[in-house]
N, C-alpha and C positions, 0 to 999 in steps of 0.2 A: 270154173265158168268164167265166161267173160262178162267182163265188170262188178264181180263177185267184189265187195267190199269197198267198190268205188263209190265217189260222190258225186253228186252232181256238179256241172262247172258254175263257177260265178259270171257273172253277167257284169258288163259295163255298168250298168243301174247299180249292181251290189255292190262294185269299185266306190262309185260315188258315194253311195251311201254310208259305205264303209270309212271315206274321207271325212264326211260331214259329221260322223261319230265321234273320230277323232280331233278333229275341231273342236268340237263343242266339250268333250271330255276336258281338253286343253283349254279352254277359252282363255282361263286365268293365268295360263303357262304358255306364252306364243311358241317361246321357244324351244318348246317340246314339239309342238305342231311342225315348225318349221325344220327342227329336224328330221322327225317325220318326212316331210317331203326329201329332205336331202337325198336321207337313205334308197328311198326309191328311184331318184334322179339319178345316183349313182350308181343303182343297180339298173337302171335301162339304158345308163350311158357305158355298161359295162366295164364300171369304175372298180367296183366288187363283183364279187360272186356271189350266186345263190346261199351259198353254204354264210359267205359272211355278211350278206343282209339280212338273213332268219337272224343269228346272233346279235348284231345292231340292234332289230326291231325288238328281238326277245330282254335285252338289256334297256333300251328304252322303255318300254312298254311296262317294267315290273310294277307289281304291285296291281296292275288294272287285267283282272282277268279276263272280262267283258271283252276288252280289245284286243288281247291276246288268242282267245277262244276267235272272234271276228276275222282276225290275219289269217287263222289255220283254215277259214275256208278258202283262201286262196292258192292253198298248200298242198302238195299232192300229203295223201293219208302218211305217208312213209317220213315227209319232211316237217308235218305238223310238230310246234311247241307242245312235247309230250307232256314237259314240267309243268305248262302254265298253272295248275293248282297249287303247287307248293312256291310259286315265286312271290306269292303276296308276302310281303312284311320284311323282304328280302333285300 
């Protein structure tokens, strides 16, 4: 069936809310927030492809299950960071 297993599309408001969450989480480590923004800008400018973007975000957010789960909201189900639960502490 069409749409089976799909999820609702994230809105621009969802994206801004997620950015605020990332910024808040890294309020004591501004470099991490700036690194996240740089990854997103590189993806937008097509300096890195989707897979590289996902891998860089996965590495950057390691140990932050809530942020990884939030990032997954912007990915198609088939590209979600599936191992997000096991990233904590690695």
